[in-house]
N, C-alpha and C positions, 0 to 999 in steps of 0.2 A: 503456545497459547492455551490459556485456560478459559473455558466457556462456562458461564454460570446462567442457568435458567432462572428467570424471575417474572413476576407480574406486577402490574401497577394499574390503577384506576384510570381509564380513559376519560374523554370529555363528558360522557353520560354515566360514569360510574361502572361501566363494563371492565371486566378484568382483561387487560391487554397483555399478550404473551411476548416476552423479549428474550433476547440472548445478550449477555454482557461478556464481550470478549476482552479478557484482561492480558496485558503483557506479563512476561515473567519479570519479577522485580518491581521496582517503584513505578507507579502510574504517573507519567510526566504531563499528560494532557488527556482530555476525553473528547471523543467524537460522537455525534448522533447521526444515525443513518435513516433516511426515509425512503422506502421502496417505491417502485413504479405503480401505476394504477392496476388494481386487481392482482398484483404480484404478492410476494411474501418476504419476510426477513431473510429467508434462506436462499434467495436468488443468487446465482453465481457471482455478479459483481460485488454484492454485499459482502459475501464470505471472503472473497480474494482481497478486497480493500481492507476489510478488518484484520485479516492476517498480516498484511503488509505494514499497516499502521501499528499493529501490535509490536512488530519487529523494531518500531521506532520509539516504543514505550508509550504508545497512545492506546488508551482504552476505547472500545467501540461498543455502543449499545445500538442494536438493531431490533425492531419490533414490528408486529403485525398491526396495521390500522384496525380500527373497530370493524368486526364482522368479516375479517380476512384471516387466512392462515389458521393459527391456533388461538386467536383472540375471541373473546365474547362479543356479544351485540349483533345487531342486525345491519348488514351492509346496505340494505335498501333505504335505511333511514339516515345514512351518513351524507355529508356534504363536503365541499372542498374546505369550507370553514371548520367543520368538525375534525377534518385531518390536521389542520393547523393547531387546533386546540389539543388534539392527541399528542402532536410534537411538543407543545408546551408542557403537557403533563408528563411526558417522558423526561424532559429537561429537569422538572421539579423532582421526579423520582431520582434522578442522578444526583441533584443537589442535595437530597436528603442523605445520600450516601457519601457526601463530601467529593463528589465527582462531577461537579457542575461543568456542562459542555462548553468548550470554546471554539469547536469546530462542527458545522453542520454540513452534511452531504446528502443530496436528494437526487433520485433517479426518475426521469420523466415527470409525472404529475408530482411526484415526491420533491422534485427539484423546484418546481413552482411553490410547493408548500414550505420549503426551507427558506425561500426567498421572502415569502410573506411572514413566517414566523421570526426569521432572523432579524427583521427590521425592528422588532419590538422587544427583543430578548436580551437581557443584560449578559455581559461576559463573553459574548460571541466575537471572536476575532477573525474568523475565516469561514467562508461559505463556498461549497463546491455544488455545481449542477452538472448532472450527466443526461444529455438528450432531453433537456427540459423545454416545455412549451412556454412562450412569452405570455400567451393568454390561456388560462385554465380550460376555457370552453372548447379548446382544440381537441380535447379527447372525445367530443360528440361525434367526430368523423368515424370513430370505430363503431358507431351504432346510429349512424344518421338516418337509416331507414326506419327507426323505431322511435326517434325523438317525438314525432307528432303524437303517436300513440301514448307515449309516456306522459306528455302534457294533458292529453285528453282523459286518460284513465287513472292518472296519478302515479302510476308505476307500470313497468313491463319487464319481461324477462328477455335478456339480450345474450347473444353468444360472443364471448370474447376469448379468443384463442382456444376454441374448443370446449370451453366451460360456460355454464349458464350463470348469469348475475342478474338480480333484480335491481334495476336502477329507478330511483324515485324522482318525482317531479321537483322536489325541493333541491335535489342535486343539480339539475339543469338550471333551475332559476339562480342558484347559488353561483355556479361558475359563469353564467352570463353576465351576472352582475359584478364580477371581480375584475379589478383593474390593478395589475401589478406594478405598473410604472412608478407610482409614487413610493411603494415599498422598496423597489430596487433602488431608486434614486436616494432614499433615505438610509440605505443599508450602511451602517457604520462598521463595516468589516471588509477585509480584502475578498475578493470574488474571483473564483476560477470556473470558467464555463468550458465544458468539454462536450463536443458534438461531432457526429459524423456528417460529413457533407452529403453523403447519399442515404441518409436516414430517411426511410420512406414512410415513417409513422409520424414523426415530428420533424419538419423540414429545417434545413440549416438557417433559414431566414429568421427563425425563432432565436437561435444564439446570437445572431446579429443584432436583433431588437433588444435582447437582454443586455449586451454589451453596450449598446448606444445609451441605454437608460441608466447605466451604473456609473458611478464616479470611481476614480482611481483610489487605491490600486485595484486593477482588474486585469485579468489575463484570459486568453482564449487559447485552447490546445485542441487540435483536431483528433478525432478518434478514426480517421482515415475510412477504411471500408467496413468498419464494425456495423453491426445491425442495431436496431433500436434497443433491444434488450441486452446488448453486450454479451450474447450468449456463448461466444467463442472464448475459450481459456486464455489465448494469447492476448486478446483485446482486453479482457478483464484484468489480466496481470499488468499490461501497459498502463491502463488507467489507475490501477492501484499504485505502481510506481510513481507515476507523475504527481498524484495526489500527495503521497508521502514526502516526496522531495519538496513540492511547493508549499505544503503546510508548515514544514519546518521554519520557513522564512518568516511566518507570521505568528506562530505559537511560541510562547515562552516555555521551551522544553527544559532549559537548564541542562546540566551535565548529569549523566547517570551516575548512580551511586558506586563508588569504587568498592572493590572486594578487597579484603585483607590479603596483603601479599601480592596484590596487582594494582599498583599505583595508577596505571592507565585505564583501569576499569576492566570488565568482563567483556570478552569477545564471545558473542551469543550466536549460535547456529541454530536456525529454526526451519523445519520442513515447511517449504512453501507449496509444495504439490505432492500430496500423499499418493497420487496415481503415477508419479514419475520419480525423480531424483532431485528436482530443483530445491536449493536451500537458500534461504537468507542469512547472509553473514553480516552482523552489525557490530560495531565497536564505537561506542560514543556516537558522534555525528556521521560516521562513515559507514557505507553500506555497499556490498558487492554480492554477486550471486555465485553460487557454486552449482555445478551441474555435471552431467556426463554427456558424451556425444550421442547423437541420434542412434548411431549403430549399436550403442550399449543400452538403449531403452530411454535415454534422456531426451532433453530438448535443446541441448547445446546453447544454453542461454548464459553460461558462465564457465569460468575455468574449472577443470576438474580438480579433485583434491590433490593429486600429485602436480598439477598445474600451479595450484596455490603455493604448494611447497617449494616448487622451482622458482616461483616469483619471489617468494621470501628470501630464498638464497641469492637470487640475482639482484634484488633491490639492496639487501644488506651489503653484498659485494660492492656495489657502485657507491652507496653512501660512505662505507668505510674508505674506499680509495679516495673519494672526494674530500673527505674530512683530513685525510693525511696530506693530500696535495695542496689543500688550502692552507694548512699549518705551515707547510714548507714554502709556500709561495710559488710552487711550480706551475708552469703555464699549461695546465690541462684544460682544454676548451670543450671537451665532451668525452662521456664515457657510455659505452654500451656493452651490456653483458647478455650473451645468448646461452641460454641453459638448456640442456636436454637431459632426460631421465630415462634410464633403462634398467632392466634386470640383467646381471652378467653373472657368469660363473666365477666364484670366488677365487679359484686358481688363476683366472686371467688377470686379476688385480694383485694377488699375492699368491705364489706358487706354494707357499708353506701352509696355506689355509685348505681345509678339507672341501671336498667337491660339494658345493652348495651355491645357490644363487644369492647374490647381494645386490642392493641398490647402488647404481652408479649415476652421479650427477656430473655432467661434463660442462665446464664453463669456457666460452670462447669470448675473451675480453678485448674489446676494441678501445684504444686510448687515442684521443685526438689532441693535437697540440705539439709544440716544438720541444719535444722531450729527447733527452739523449739516452743512450741504451742503458746507462746505470739507473736512471730515474724510472725507466720503464720496468726494469728488472725489480727494482724496489717496490714499485706499486703492485706488481704480481705477487710479491712476498707479502705485501700487506693484505692482499685480498684473502689470504688464508687465515687473517687474524679477525675476519668478519665473524661476529657473534653467531649468527645462524650457521656459518660453516662449522664452528666449533661445536655448536649443539648437535649438529648431524653427525660429526665425526666421533663424538664420545658416547659412552653408554648413557642412556637416559631412563628415567623412571616416569611411568604414567600412572597416576592414581585415579581410579574410577569410582565414583559413588552414585548410588541411586537416589534421586530426590524423592521426597515423600510424595504419595499420590495426589495429583491435583484435582482429580474428579472432574465433573462436567462431561459434555459430549460435543 
């Protein structure tokens, strides 16, 4: 993933700070992410979702709303409507780079903002909300004891998550007047609603109301016991996985560009968790995880590298035998290949080899069907003609090159 820092003019001309996360290779679609109330573009769910979408070839722009994070402007002068205008400004900035967004993602109040913005934004094919309120004025419960003072004095300082923010009267008046139902109903895009049933900040009834107001296609996916900020890594990763899988159904991603000498395209491995070993493995429309067991410092969310290698051998073995049996018309009703991998002393496999350890893959092949002994023996012989088997058996060459520096941070 390459991250490019950039700025663009917000609703009032203030410079808004953004990060454009770009996939390696061709950009197949672009997403625009709106963060939660008083949060920033660097909140965990935003980073995880961007990384996961990048693996699918989708660029992601995440930015700080006016007066927040690294963006200019005064937060006290912002409103829900100004947030929506900031989103539209971000979309225009992307369009100026020929990266007009087709996917909007919003967290909490940012989710309400993408619902409002998405209804009138051309080219949007899919919208995702995370823990979003149905009524934007829901956020006032975070500072309910100061609302009266804000209305009387025009503004007041409130404590939100241990930080002080100045909330203006215009913000209260704006969110009180906002009615999202028409925008949700008129949304001409697929909608995915993600919400935790035990969200103590924005209740699950908000997700139900959004779902009822929306037309199909619409989907709801629970975030189980995630907190409102989706602050746990596992929850953020789950949300990212679901969004990536769901979005592919509605975005015209096309096929990835093939690489010379690789007609099936490039298999790309991207680090998903710099603090552990989790890897995104993507090839065209297909995706799996690679990881290490917990005892090795991983999170055990995917096959280990040797597990993937064993899977390649087992799958290729089964496919090769099936192809032969199908051509012969033999009654094979099922094939199962159990593969184990270990390091063994070379002399155990070949007494003439020096004392060293080599990799040993053992296959236990189960064949189902009314086969005679000759047919079974022939299929076992065919198993050794599996291309992956041949690759593992012969001397190989691995060519490694260092790609040019991608920059960013």
